[in-house]
N, C-alpha and C positions, 0 to 999 in steps of 0.2 A: 504494500500500501503505498508505503513512506517512501519509496523507493525514488518516487518522483524529487523530491530536493535536494536530496545528494545529489543525483544525476544533475542538477540546476549547477549544485555548486562545482564540482567536479568538470563539467561542461563550460563554465566560467574561465576557469583556471585553464582547462584544457585549449580552449578555442576561443573566446573571445577575452580575455586579459593578456594578450600577448604585449611586451612593455615594447614593442618596435613598433605598435601600431597606435598608441596613443601619445594626444596631440600636444604639442611643447606651448599652447597658449592658453597656459594655466591660470586663472586671478588666482591670488592669495589670500587669504583671511590671515593676519600676522602670524608670518612665519610658515602659513602652510598653503598647499593649492587648493581650489577647488576645481574637482575632476572634469576633465574634459571629455571622457566615456562615457557616454551616455543611454547605457543600453537596457530596451525593456523587455525580456523574456518569458512569454504566456506559458503555460504546462502544456498548451500543445505546441506551441515550437519545440518546445525541447522533447516531448515526445515523439515527435516527426522525424529526430536526429537518432531517439535511442530506442525507438518500438522497431527495431528491424523485423520483429518475429510479428507483428499486428499482434502484440498480448493487452493495449490498451484499445477500449472501445467509449465509446460514450452517445449517449442516448440524446435527446430531442433538446433537453434544457442545460447540456454540457456536463453533465454529473457523470463520474469519470466509471471505469469497471475496470479491472484486471482478470483477463480469461487466458485459461490455459488450456490446453485439447492436446490428446497425445493418444495415438490407435494402441489398445493395450492385447488385440485378440483380434484374428483373421479367420474365419473357416469357412473355404470355398466348397462349393456344390460336389465337384471331386472327390474330397475328402471325406462325405460324407455317401454319396451314393453314387454308387460303380456300377454297370454292368459288364458280368463278366461273360466269358469270350461262351460260343454252343457250340458243340462239337457232335455231326451225327454220320451213321454211316448205315448203309445196305446193300445188297446183290441180288441183282437179277441173274433167275436160274435158267437153266433150258427146258426144266420141268414146265415153268411159267409158259411159256411160247407155246410149247408141245401142245400143251391143252386148250389152247386155242387154235389148233390146227396148223400152227406155221413148223415149215415153211410151206406155202402155196405160190407156185411162182408167181413173180409181181405183186403178190397179196403186202398189204402194211398193217401191221399188228401192234399196237399201245399197250403196254404191261404201266399199272400207276401202284406205285406203293406209296400211303400215307402216314406220312412220320410226322412228330410234335418237338419242336422247338421248346426247351423249357429254363426257364431263366432263374439260376441256383443262388436264390437270394438268401439271405442270412438274419435276418433283421424284421422278421413278420409280413414284410411289405408283401402290400396286395393291390398290383399294378392293373390298374384300367383299359390305360392304352401308353404306349411311349414314340414321341414325333422323332424319330431318326434325324442325327445332322451329319452323322458317318457311318459308314458300316462298311465293314470290307468281305464279300461273302466268296468264299473260297471253293477250288468245285474241281476233287479229285476223281478221273472217273477213269478204269481199265476194262477193257470189255476184248473177250475172244471168239465174241461171236462172227462170223465172216459175212455180217452182211453192214451193209450200212447201216445209222441210223440217227435222231435227236433226240437229245435230251432235254426237256421240258422241266423246267422248277420254278412251281407256282407257288406263293405265299398269298392267297385267300383273301387275310383279315387283313394286310399291308396295304395300304391304296394311296393312293395322289391322283389331287382330281377326279376321284371317285372310282378311280380304274386300280384293278388289282396288279402286285406285281408278276411279272412273268418274264421268262429270258429262255431262249433258245440255243441250245448249243451243238451243230452240226457233227457226227459221228464216224469218224467213216470206218472200215470196214478192220478189228484187230487195233485200233486206235488207242493210245493212250491220250487222255485228256487231262491238261493242269493248267487252269483257268481262273485269274482271279476277278473278280466282278464288285466294280465301286459304284452302283449307280441305286445303294439303297436310302442313300440322302432323299429326305424331304419325303418320306413315306412315313404315316402312321399307323403304326399296329394296335390293332385293336385285341385286347386280349379279356374280353369281354361274354366271347362266345364258346370259347373252350372252357378247361380246367384255370386253376389258379395259376397265373403268371405264366402261360404257355399261347403258342400258336402255333396251326397250323400248319408242314411245307406238305408241300406234293409234288412229287418227283416222278416224271411220267419219259420211259425209254420208247420210243417207237420203233419198232425194225421196219426194212423192207427188202422181201425174197430179193436176193441174190440168185437165187438158183443153188448156192452151196447149201449143205445137208446140218442140222442143227446135232451136235454129239451131246450125247451125258457131259462131258466133262465142261460145254462153253459156259461162262459164267461173266457178270460184268458186273464189278465193285465200286461203290460210291459213295465220296468222305466228303463231306459239307461243312462249312466251319463258318461261322460268325463272327469273324475277331475285331480289336478295335472300337466297341461298341459305343458310341457317342450321342447324347439327347440333347434336342432343344428344348422338348419336357416332357415328364412324366407327370399322370393325372393316376389318382385310387388313393393307396391309405399308404403312407409313406412308413410304416412299421414303428418300434422300437429304437431310435438308434440314443446312442448314450456320448455326449460330447465334456468332453472332459478339458476344460479352458486352465490348462497347464498351470503348479504355482509361478508364478511370478511376480520379479520387483520391479515397480513403476518409477522413475525417479524423475520429481518434479523439480526442474531444474531451475523458476522463476525465485525459486527458495537458497540458492546455493553459497549468495553473496552476505547472507544475513548470521552474524555469529555471534551477538549480545544483546541484552534486552526483550522487551517484546514490544510487538503489534497486536493489535487487539482490534479484530475484526464485526463488526455487532451483524452482519446480513453474509455470512459465509454460507455455499453452497458445494458441495461435491455430488455429478453427475455420473453414472453410470449409464451409456447413451447406449442402447443396444439395437441396433440397425439388422432386420430380418426381411432379407427378401425372398429365401423359402414362403411356403404357400402353406408350413408347417408350424403351427404354433407351437411354445417349446415351453419350457420352464428350467428356473437355473437356483442350485442349491449353492449361496456363498457362503466360504466359511474360511478360515486362516485368516482374520482382517488385521493385519498389522501395519503402525506407523513409528516409522522413524525420524525422531525428532533432533534438530540439527541443538537445540535448547541443552538436551538431555543425554545428547548421543548415544541413544539406546530404542529398542525397539520397544511399542507399548501395544499388548492385545485392544481387541475392542469387537464389539457384537452389532452384525447389523441388525437393525430392526427388527422384531420377528415379524411384522406384518408383511415384510418383504420377501422374507425368506422360509418357501420358495418366493420367486420370484416372476412372474408370468408373462410370455413375451407372447407380444398378438404377432399371428401370420400376416403376408401381404397376401392381397385379396386381387386375383387374376382379372385382369392385366397388368395391374398398380407393379409396379417397380420395386417397394417393399414399405415396410411398416416399422416406425420407429416406437420404441419402448423407454421411458424414463425412469431409471429408478435415482432420484432427488434424496440427500442427507441433506438437511439445512437445519436450522434453530428449533424446527417446531418437533421435528421427528429422533432428531440426535440432538438433542441438546450440550452435547460435549464436544463438538465443531469447533466450539470457539474458542475451545483449552485446545486442542490440535493444530488448528489456526497459528494459536500464539505461539506455538513452540517451532513451530517452521516445520513443518512435516515433508522433509525432503524427498522419504520413500514410500513409497504404500504397496503394499506384500498383500497379496491373496490371493485364493485359488476358488475354484466352483467347478460344482458338476452338474450337467443340463441333459434332459432328455427332451425328443420329440413327443408331443402330447399326442393320442390316439383322436382322429377326427368321432365329431358328433354323428347320430346316423342321420343320411343321408348327404353328409357334408363331403365337399372333394378337396385334397390335398391335391398339391402339386410342389415340383420342383425347376428349376429350369438350367440348363449350364451355365450359366453366367448367376444364379442364386449364392448369396453371400450370410454369414450371419456375422456381425463384425460387434465388437464392444468397444467406445470411445470412452476415455477417463477424461471429463471436462469439473476443471475448477474455475470458482466465478466467484468473486472475492470486489462485492461495491467498496470505492474507496470513503467509505463511514467506518468509522472508530477513533480507536486513539492507539498510541505510540509513546514508550518511554525508552531512553538510551538504547533505541534499536539500530545498532551500528552496523557502517557498511565501509568498504575502501577502496579505492582505485590507485595504483600506482601510472604514476607518466615519465616520461623521459625528461631530466634537465641537467645540463651539463652549465655547470653554473660560471666555470671559468670564458666556457664559449660566450656564454650571455651577458658576461662584461664586456669579452673583448666587443662585441656589439653594439653595446650602449654608449661609446665615445670615445673621442680619442685621450683616455689616460689610462691608468693598470690601474690594478684592486689595492697596491699600496697608498694611491692618493688619494682614492677616497675616505672624505670624513665619516660619512654615513650617509644611509640609505632611506628616505622617509615613505612607506605607503598609505594613502588615506584611503579608505570605503566610504560611502554613502550609499546604504540600502535600505529601499524606499519595498520592504513586504507585504505583498498581499497575499500570501500564503498562511493558512491555519497552522503553519506549525514553528517551534523555534529548534532551531540549530548551532550546536558547538563542534565547531569545524575546525581539527588541529592539523596542519602541513608541518610534515618533516622530510628532510631533506637528508637522503642516505645515498650507498654507497651500490654499484651493481653485486657488488660481493656480499655473502651472504654468513652470518656465524653460525656455531654447531647445531644451532636447532633450528636453521633454517632463512630465517629473520635477517632482513636488510640490515645492513652496521647504518645504524643512525648518525649525523652528526650536528644535527641542531632540527630544533621545533620554531615555526612561524612564531605562535605564542607559545612564554613561559607560565602562564597560568589558566585553568579550567576557566576563571573570571573573564579574564582579557578574549575567551576564546568563544564567546559568546557574542557571535559577532551577524546574526540572523535572527530576530524576533517574528511572531505571530503577528500578525494580522488581527484585526478587532471581528469579534463572531456576534453573528444575531444570534435570534434564540434557536434558529433552526439548525444552529452548526456552518453556517455559511459564512462567509468575511464579509463583514460590507464594510470594511476601510480598511487602507492600509495604515503598519507603523514607517518611523525613519528611524536609523541605527546608521552613526557611524563610528569606525572604529582604526584608529592610528597605530602604525607599525614601527618603528625606528631600529635601523641593524646598526650600530657602530661599526669603524672597522674591525675590533676583535674579534666581535662578532661575526664579521663577516670573513674575515681569515680561515674561522673552524667552517666553511664550506666550499672552500678550495676544492675538494677531492668529490664534491656533491655529483652522481652524475641522474639519479635519480629524485622524484616527490613522490612521497608518499601521501595519501587526500584520506584523513580518515573523520568520518564524521557523526555523531549519535543526535538523533534528532529526538523531539520530544514535541511531543502536538500542546494545543492551546492547554493552560491550566496544571503547567507541569506534569503532562501527561494524565491527565486523570478527566477532561473532558472530549467527548464526542465530536469527532468534527467533518466533515465532506469537501469532496476536492472536483472541482471542475475545471474545466480544461480552461477557462479562462482566467486563472487566478494568476497574476504575474512578480514578478520580481524585477524591480527596476536598480539599476546599478552605477554607482556614478564613482570613479576612481581615479586617483593621481599620481607618480608616481616623480617624486627629486631625488637626484646624485648630489649630493653635496662633497667635491672636489676640494684639494687642496693649495694646489696648482691655480684653477679657476673655476671659482663656484658658479654651477650652471643648473638650470632646470631643465631636465630632460625625461622623455617620456618613451 
């Protein structure tokens, strides 16, 4: 929530207060300059630079929300419903043709075998129909009959544009046939006319007499295979599928930089947004709900509200592309959420098990090849609340000697002192104590940058930004003015010689010493005037 003010502070040091851009035309009060830099930054201006991931949104009044969204689970249709390959075989024998009086010179005799293709499904599914997106029909046929013939494959319940699938394959006498057909795409297979999850396959082998005899050993062996079956849609009862949302840790990176103090949001919300483009309702049982806090450096267990466990997920209604079901944890059903957010929940860990729900009588379920079940975690933090000693920090490059070299025709040894004067008109509902440390690029044994000096010697002096005046609804109604002067004499400047970086640390409090709830709006602004004077022993000048 109160990331914003520190963002303004660090942005000013990093982007807006470069010493080579400050005007030399400064009007001085006795011995001091009045700032010639006059910058007005609204929160909207700062967020435009800071919010590279679109975390901040505002409503029609300009009230701000911090939003975070991350997909934590996704299950495509192919991981739930797959169609197994189907293999069929049959044999045409000489006795079948002899029983029909074959061979008779120039006679044509068909023999038909009725076969059944059965889907070997394992989740109690009962399919009414399947619209084929892709299916490879493999035909392997070996004959020893010394007569030419035609092999006809017919799927009477597989239709496209009202016509059943049928394909003729010419077979020469004694020929072996290995042919793969790819033309089942676009056909819809009706599985309500025969048994469960099956459809008929008719195979006719028609022989035309060549005058040669038919001997008892003559046979024709047939193998059919339906492989790589992909569907556009399946209708029926999708059965009992178990969906395992594998235990997972979700990183909420908006809390990464927080390391001290607390922020108290009045109306935080966590949402599990479940998008279901299956035409199948589901039920999810949630468990192992743990949250890692950067304040306690530990995981704490919580329980989902009982009324949401299990949580029912609506089905998509054909031909609607998807249905959305949202489980929201807020201050009404989950009062602990304020304390959870106050402790900066960096990681959320949970697991869940789901299952498809059987259809009601007369209800049709469906699944498409593009169906997907997904779960998104959304965190909504309306910027209404309070904060105290909420600390953040940033590090920027700052080569002190290079800065001096660029500031004028003198050396550090000739400078008596440098004075900064800041005039801040604060329209924000937040006080800030900002400390600036001059450091090396080297670190100590603990991994901390080696500090040579700080801008302010005491916490009192560091209070350079004060809250604006608030109205009864927590909105700023008028700004406040605060001026700060910082003087560095030469011995203190000498300590900064090896400085290569600036570490900026801000501790923030909302109005009333962090006890009053405030609201943030995008039109809040911070007006800053700044002057800089370098007093040199050789030739006293004013530089900016």
